[in-house]
C-alpha positions as CSV (number, residue, x, y, z in Angstrom):
1,M,112.4,181.5,72.5
2,A,109.8,184.3,72.0
3,T,111.2,187.5,70.6
4,R,110.1,191.0,69.8
5,I,111.2,193.3,67.0
6,E,113.1,196.5,67.8
7,H,114.4,199.1,65.4
8,D,117.4,201.4,65.5
9,L,119.3,203.4,62.8
10,L,121.0,200.2,61.5
11,G,117.7,198.3,61.1
12,D,115.4,195.8,62.8
13,R,116.6,193.1,65.2
14,E,115.0,190.4,67.2
15,V,115.3,190.9,71.0
16,P,114.2,188.2,73.5
17,A,110.7,189.0,74.5
18,D,111.2,188.7,78.3
19,V,114.3,191.0,78.7
20,Y,114.1,194.6,79.7
21,W,117.0,195.7,77.5
22,G,116.6,196.5,73.8
23,V,118.3,196.7,70.4
24,H,121.0,199.2,71.5
25,T,122.1,196.9,74.3
26,L,121.9,193.8,72.0
27,R,124.4,195.4,69.6
28,A,126.7,196.4,72.4
29,V,126.7,192.9,73.8
30,E,127.7,191.6,70.4
31,N,130.3,194.3,69.8
32,F,132.1,194.2,73.1
33,P,132.7,190.7,74.4
34,I,135.8,192.0,76.2
35,S,136.1,191.5,79.9
36,G,133.2,189.2,80.6
37,V,132.2,191.7,83.4
38,S,128.9,193.4,82.9
39,I,128.1,196.8,84.3
40,G,125.4,195.1,86.4
41,Q,128.1,193.7,88.6
42,Y,128.8,197.2,89.8
43,A,125.7,198.0,91.9
44,S,126.9,201.5,92.7
45,L,127.1,202.4,89.0
46,I,123.6,201.0,88.3
47,E,122.1,202.9,91.3
48,A,123.8,206.1,90.1
49,L,122.4,205.7,86.6
50,A,118.9,205.1,88.0
51,A,119.2,208.1,90.3
52,I,120.2,210.3,87.4
53,K,117.3,209.1,85.2
54,Q,114.9,209.6,88.1
55,A,116.2,213.2,88.7
56,A,116.0,214.0,85.0
57,A,112.4,212.8,84.9
58,L,111.4,214.8,87.9
59,A,113.1,217.9,86.5
60,N,111.6,217.6,83.1
61,G,108.2,217.0,84.7
62,E,108.5,220.2,86.7
63,L,109.6,222.1,83.6
64,G,106.5,220.8,81.7
65,L,108.4,218.7,79.3
66,L,107.1,215.3,80.5
67,D,103.5,214.6,81.5
68,V,102.6,213.2,84.9
69,A,102.1,209.6,83.7
70,H,105.5,209.5,82.1
71,V,107.2,211.1,85.1
72,D,105.5,208.7,87.6
73,A,106.3,205.5,85.6
74,I,110.0,206.5,85.0
75,A,110.5,207.5,88.6
76,R,108.9,204.3,89.9
77,A,111.1,202.2,87.6
78,C,114.2,204.1,88.7
79,Q,113.3,203.7,92.3
80,E,113.0,199.9,91.8
81,V,116.5,199.8,90.2
82,R,118.0,201.9,92.9
83,A,116.5,199.4,95.4
84,G,118.4,196.5,93.7
85,A,115.9,195.3,91.1
86,L,116.8,194.4,87.5
87,H,120.5,194.7,87.9
88,D,120.8,191.5,86.0
89,Q,119.4,193.3,83.0
90,F,122.4,195.7,82.8
91,V,124.4,193.3,80.6
92,V,126.8,195.4,78.5
93,D,130.5,194.9,79.1
94,V,132.2,197.4,81.4
95,I,134.9,197.9,78.7
96,Q,133.2,199.3,75.6
97,G,133.7,201.7,72.7
98,G,131.5,204.8,72.4
99,A,132.4,206.8,75.5
100,G,129.8,205.0,77.6
101,T,126.9,205.2,75.1
102,S,126.1,201.5,75.5
103,T,125.9,201.9,79.3
104,N,123.6,204.9,79.0
105,M,121.4,203.2,76.4
106,N,121.3,200.0,78.5
107,A,119.9,202.1,81.4
108,N,117.5,203.9,79.1
109,E,116.1,200.7,77.7
110,V,115.7,198.9,81.0
111,I,114.0,201.8,82.7
112,A,111.8,202.5,79.7
113,N,110.6,198.8,79.5
114,R,110.0,198.6,83.2
115,A,108.1,201.9,83.1
116,L,106.0,200.6,80.2
117,E,105.0,197.6,82.3
118,L,104.0,199.8,85.1
119,M,101.8,201.8,82.7
120,G,100.2,198.5,81.5
121,H,102.0,198.2,78.2
122,A,104.2,195.5,76.7
123,K,108.0,195.7,76.6
124,G,109.2,197.3,73.4
125,D,106.0,199.2,72.8
126,Y,107.9,202.5,72.7
127,R,104.9,204.4,71.2
128,H,103.8,205.0,74.8
129,L,107.2,205.7,76.4
130,H,110.5,205.8,74.6
131,P,114.1,205.2,75.9
132,N,115.4,208.2,74.0
133,E,112.5,210.5,73.8
134,H,111.4,210.2,77.4
135,V,113.9,208.5,79.7
136,N,116.9,210.3,78.0
137,L,115.1,213.6,77.6
138,G,117.5,216.6,78.1
139,Q,120.5,214.3,78.4
140,S,123.4,212.9,76.5
141,T,125.8,210.0,77.4
142,N,128.4,212.7,77.6
143,D,126.8,214.2,80.7
144,V,125.0,211.2,82.1
145,Y,128.0,208.8,82.1
146,P,130.6,211.0,83.8
147,T,128.1,212.0,86.4
148,A,127.2,208.4,87.0
149,L,130.9,207.6,87.5
150,K,131.3,210.4,90.0
151,L,128.3,209.2,92.0
152,A,129.3,205.6,91.9
153,A,132.9,206.5,92.9
154,W,131.5,208.5,95.8
155,F,129.3,205.6,97.0
156,D,132.2,203.1,96.7
157,A,134.7,205.5,98.4
158,Q,132.4,205.9,101.3
159,A,132.4,202.1,101.7
160,L,136.2,202.1,101.5
161,L,136.4,204.7,104.2
162,V,134.4,202.5,106.5
163,A,136.8,199.6,105.9
164,M,139.8,201.8,106.4
165,A,138.4,203.0,109.7
166,E,137.9,199.4,110.8
167,L,141.6,198.7,109.9
168,R,142.7,201.9,111.6
169,D,140.9,200.8,114.8
170,A,142.4,197.4,114.7
171,F,145.9,198.8,114.6
172,A,145.0,201.3,117.3
173,A,143.9,198.4,119.5
174,K,147.2,196.7,119.0
175,R,149.0,200.0,119.8
176,D,147.3,200.0,123.2
177,E,147.8,196.2,123.8
178,F,151.5,196.4,123.0
179,A,152.2,199.8,124.6
180,D,154.8,198.6,127.1
181,I,156.5,195.9,125.1
182,L,160.1,197.0,124.3
183,K,161.7,196.0,121.0
184,V,164.5,196.9,118.7
185,G,163.7,199.5,116.0
186,R,165.3,199.1,112.6
187,T,166.5,201.4,109.8
188,Q,167.7,200.0,106.5
189,L,167.0,196.5,108.0
190,Q,169.8,197.1,110.5
191,D,169.4,197.3,114.3
192,A,168.6,200.9,115.4
193,V,167.5,202.3,118.8
194,P,164.7,200.8,120.9
195,M,161.0,201.6,120.7
196,T,157.9,199.8,121.8
197,L,155.8,197.4,119.7
198,G,152.9,199.7,120.5
199,Q,154.6,202.6,118.9
200,E,155.2,200.5,115.8
201,F,151.6,199.5,115.5
202,G,150.5,203.1,116.4
203,T,152.2,204.4,113.2
204,Y,150.0,202.1,111.1
205,A,146.9,203.5,112.7
206,V,148.1,207.1,112.0
207,M,148.9,206.1,108.4
208,M,145.4,204.9,107.9
209,E,143.9,208.0,109.4
210,E,146.0,210.2,107.2
211,D,145.0,208.4,104.0
212,M,141.4,208.6,105.0
213,L,141.8,212.4,105.2
214,R,143.4,212.4,101.7
215,L,140.6,210.3,100.3
216,R,137.9,212.6,101.7
217,E,139.7,215.5,100.1
218,A,139.7,213.8,96.7
219,M,136.0,212.8,97.1
220,A,135.1,216.5,97.5
221,F,135.8,217.1,93.8
222,L,133.4,214.3,92.8
223,R,130.5,216.6,93.9
224,E,130.9,218.8,90.8
225,I,128.9,217.4,87.9
226,N,128.2,218.3,84.3
227,L,124.6,217.1,84.1
228,G,122.8,219.4,81.8
229,A,125.8,219.8,79.5
230,T,124.3,217.3,77.0
231,A,126.5,216.6,74.0
232,I,129.6,218.8,74.4
233,G,128.7,221.2,77.2
234,T,126.5,223.8,75.4
235,G,123.3,222.3,76.8
236,I,121.8,221.8,73.4
237,N,118.3,220.2,73.5
238,S,117.8,220.9,77.2
239,H,115.7,223.5,78.9
240,P,117.6,226.6,80.1
241,R,116.6,225.9,83.7
242,Y,117.3,222.1,83.5
243,A,120.9,221.9,84.6
244,A,120.4,223.7,87.9
245,L,117.1,221.9,88.5
246,V,118.3,218.4,87.8
247,C,121.3,219.0,90.0
248,R,119.0,219.9,92.9
249,K,116.8,216.9,92.3
250,L,119.8,214.6,92.1
251,S,121.2,216.0,95.3
252,D,117.9,215.3,97.1
253,L,117.8,211.7,95.8
254,T,121.4,210.8,96.7
255,G,122.0,212.9,99.8
256,I,125.2,214.3,98.2
257,D,125.5,218.1,98.0
258,L,126.2,218.2,94.3
259,L,127.2,221.3,92.3
260,T,126.8,222.1,88.6
261,A,130.2,222.8,87.1
262,P,130.7,226.5,86.3
263,D,132.0,225.6,82.8
264,L,130.1,222.7,81.3
265,I,132.2,222.5,78.2
266,E,135.4,222.2,80.2
267,S,133.8,219.7,82.6
268,T,132.5,217.5,79.8
269,Q,136.0,216.9,78.5
270,D,138.1,217.0,81.7
271,C,138.9,213.8,83.6
272,G,141.1,215.4,86.1
273,V,138.9,214.5,89.0
274,F,139.3,210.8,88.3
275,V,143.1,211.2,88.1
276,H,143.0,212.9,91.4
277,L,140.9,210.2,93.0
278,S,143.0,207.5,91.5
279,G,146.1,209.2,92.9
280,A,144.6,209.1,96.4
281,L,143.8,205.4,96.0
282,K,147.3,204.7,94.8
283,R,148.6,206.5,98.0
284,V,146.4,204.1,100.1
285,A,147.7,201.1,98.2
286,V,151.3,202.2,98.6
287,K,150.9,202.7,102.3
288,L,149.0,199.4,102.8
289,G,151.7,197.6,100.8
290,K,154.4,199.0,103.1
291,V,152.5,197.9,106.2
292,C,152.0,194.4,104.8
293,N,155.7,194.2,104.0
294,D,156.4,195.1,107.7
295,L,154.0,192.5,109.0
296,R,155.6,189.8,106.9
297,L,159.1,190.8,108.0
298,L,158.2,191.1,111.7
299,S,156.5,187.7,111.6
300,S,159.2,186.0,109.6
301,G,160.4,182.7,110.9
302,P,159.2,181.2,113.1
303,R,162.7,180.1,114.0
304,A,165.1,181.6,111.5
305,G,163.5,185.0,110.9
306,L,162.7,188.1,113.0
307,G,159.9,186.3,114.8
308,E,158.8,189.3,116.8
309,I,155.1,188.8,116.2
310,S,152.9,186.0,115.2
311,L,150.1,186.4,112.6
312,P,147.0,184.2,113.1
313,A,147.3,181.0,111.1
314,Q,144.7,181.0,108.4
315,Q,145.5,177.9,106.3
316,A,148.2,175.3,105.7
317,G,151.1,177.0,103.8
318,S,152.6,174.2,101.8
319,S,151.7,171.1,99.9
320,I,155.1,169.5,100.7
321,M,156.5,171.2,103.9
322,P,154.7,170.0,107.0
323,G,153.8,172.6,109.5
324,K,154.5,175.6,107.3
325,V,152.1,178.6,107.7
326,N,152.4,181.5,105.4
327,P,151.4,185.2,105.9
328,V,148.6,184.8,103.3
329,I,146.6,187.8,104.3
330,P,149.4,190.4,104.0
331,E,150.3,188.7,100.8
332,V,146.9,189.1,99.2
333,V,146.8,192.8,100.3
334,N,150.3,193.3,98.7
335,Q,148.9,192.0,95.5
336,I,145.9,194.4,95.7
337,A,148.4,197.2,96.1
338,F,150.2,196.2,93.0
339,E,146.9,196.1,91.1
340,V,145.8,199.5,92.3
341,I,149.2,201.1,91.3
342,G,148.7,199.6,87.8
343,N,145.1,200.8,87.7
344,D,146.4,204.3,88.4
345,L,148.5,204.2,85.3
346,T,145.5,203.1,83.3
347,V,143.5,206.0,84.6
348,T,146.3,208.4,83.8
349,L,146.7,207.2,80.3
350,A,142.9,207.2,79.6
351,A,142.5,210.7,81.0
352,Q,145.3,212.2,78.8
353,A,144.0,210.4,75.7
354,G,140.9,212.5,75.5
355,Q,140.5,214.6,72.4
356,L,138.8,217.9,72.0
357,Q,135.4,218.1,73.6
358,L,135.1,214.5,74.9
359,N,137.1,211.7,76.4
360,A,136.1,208.5,74.8
361,F,138.0,206.3,77.1
362,E,136.1,206.8,80.4
363,P,134.9,203.1,80.4
364,I,138.3,201.7,81.0
365,L,139.0,204.5,83.5
366,A,135.7,203.6,85.3
367,L,136.6,199.9,85.5
368,S,140.0,200.7,86.9
369,L,138.6,203.0,89.6
370,F,135.8,200.5,90.5
371,R,138.3,197.7,90.9
372,S,140.7,199.8,92.9
373,L,137.9,201.0,95.2
374,S,136.3,197.5,95.6
375,H,139.6,195.6,96.1
376,L,141.0,198.1,98.5
377,R,137.8,197.9,100.6
378,R,137.9,194.1,100.7
379,G,141.7,194.1,101.4
380,C,141.2,196.4,104.4
381,E,138.4,194.3,105.7
382,T,140.3,191.0,105.4
383,L,143.5,192.5,106.8
384,A,141.7,193.8,109.8
385,R,139.5,190.8,110.5
386,N,141.7,187.9,109.4
387,C,145.1,189.2,110.5
388,V,145.5,192.3,112.6
389,V,143.0,191.5,115.4
390,G,144.7,188.2,116.0
391,I,148.4,189.3,116.0
392,T,150.3,188.4,119.1
393,A,153.7,189.6,120.4
394,N,156.5,187.2,121.0
395,T,157.7,188.9,124.2
396,D,160.6,186.5,125.0
397,R,162.0,187.0,121.6
398,L,161.6,190.8,121.7
399,R,163.2,191.0,125.2
400,E,166.2,188.9,124.1
401,Q,166.7,191.1,121.0
402,V,166.7,194.3,123.1
403,E,169.2,192.8,125.6
404,R,171.5,191.8,122.8
405,S,171.0,194.9,120.8
406,I,174.0,197.1,119.9
407,G,171.6,200.0,119.2
408,I,171.2,200.8,122.8
409,A,174.7,202.2,122.8
410,T,173.2,205.3,121.2
411,A,171.4,206.1,124.5
412,L,174.9,206.2,126.1
413,N,176.2,209.0,123.9
414,P,175.2,211.9,126.2
415,H,176.8,210.1,129.2
416,I,180.1,208.5,127.9
417,G,180.5,210.3,124.5
418,Y,180.2,209.1,120.9
419,V,183.8,207.8,120.7
420,A,183.5,205.6,123.8
421,A,180.0,204.5,122.9
422,T,181.3,203.5,119.4
423,E,184.1,201.4,121.0
424,V,181.6,199.7,123.2
425,A,179.4,198.9,120.2
426,M,182.3,197.6,118.2
427,E,183.4,195.3,121.0
428,A,179.9,194.1,121.5
429,Q,179.6,193.3,117.8
430,A,183.0,191.5,117.7
431,T,182.6,189.5,120.8
432,G,178.9,188.9,121.0
433,G,178.8,190.4,124.5
434,S,176.1,192.8,125.7
435,V,176.5,196.6,125.7
436,S,175.7,196.7,129.5
437,E,178.4,194.1,130.4
438,I,181.1,195.9,128.4
439,V,180.2,199.4,129.9
440,L,180.4,198.0,133.4
441,R,183.6,196.1,132.8
442,R,185.2,199.2,131.4
443,G,184.0,201.2,134.4
444,L,182.3,203.8,132.2
445,L,179.1,203.9,134.2
446,S,177.8,202.5,137.5
447,Q,175.2,199.8,137.5
448,Q,172.7,202.3,139.0
449,A,173.4,204.9,136.3
450,L,173.2,202.3,133.6
451,D,169.9,200.9,134.8
452,D,168.5,204.4,134.9
453,I,169.7,205.2,131.4
454,L,168.5,201.9,129.9
455,R,165.0,201.9,131.6
456,P,162.6,200.7,128.9
457,E,160.2,203.7,129.2
458,K,163.2,206.0,128.9
459,L,164.6,204.3,125.9
460,A,161.3,204.3,124.0
461,R,160.0,207.7,125.2
462,P,163.1,209.8,126.0
463,H,161.1,213.0,126.2
464,A,158.2,211.8,128.2
465,G,157.5,213.7,131.4
């Protein structure tokens, strides 16, 4: 295999001649064979890095620090990467030491070598355009990496919002479909008062909408970046006008209304925004997990469980029990919820482990956030498409449960009193008889009064006009 020689502070190394990465990336690949997941597998992160390098080149060009040829070549290379090219060249492991330096240098080297090609030079001929001197001009890993994480998280959170909206709409459609189907409500897994199946599914739609609002609130904090801070926030080695200018350029490129942090030293060491975002994702996970618990309970059976709804059959459920079908879609979303809750703890620990002017543990924080965002998005999509849209109501079963329910005795309190209603409920429990039959036999109410009190629409919507 043909190679080229590249040099860093540790000496010379042979790098495959055809790759776009260089010696810094080579050492990182050797040093961090940890997860087997490369940064190139997270397109949002690579596109964010390329946008930052493009904005930096444009800003430095406008400030007279880069000549036109360098600006043009770097910008063109970045634009290609943002369009999806060369992502396979971003090969360092997501989990890495060095506070993200390996990620930043991987980006610098790939962009530099592609820019060299565009200028008519060979890869590695850094006399004409250098990864550090030109692509990384006015930057440090310590402002590039956290800014890239914020942009990538923004992109991924936007995609998650789309998936959550799809799931919300699927639940809302079932709310409307099941609007007039009466069922028994439950508290503490015990029979409670009646409601409609539509009301039950409507709550899930509301829960999704509320979590979308909370996620948008958390995303707003991602707009504040520390680009221009360089090493620790003092802006050393950057032009006095660079921070404000590169922020504007990056806003133009990404379409996000970005803001330069008012205190760059604080912003460079603070990971609070990631903790806040992770907390919002944990909230989504907790709520999704609760919904999936409900779906599994409501569909339990088909003969010996609640059996109120049927989930669409997606695959055979057992290698030994014929005819068994399991609630596999809610089960996988439950597992995503467990993972996201665990990821939140990782983010919390990584954020608090920072020391003095920098947090060196942002790579594991980043991986945790990216996995949470990606898996939640896919979980919402599969729950909506492969489960919720195909849910059907078992109306005969629901009707039977309401008719046999002791909980409807609660509706009689205002008419016969709590004591009498309790006696009716206890007799129904002891004998297996229905509340209606016992009330009529005891002469507590007439059939007409009972029918009016126990009208389905009145039971489920007692305050409706």
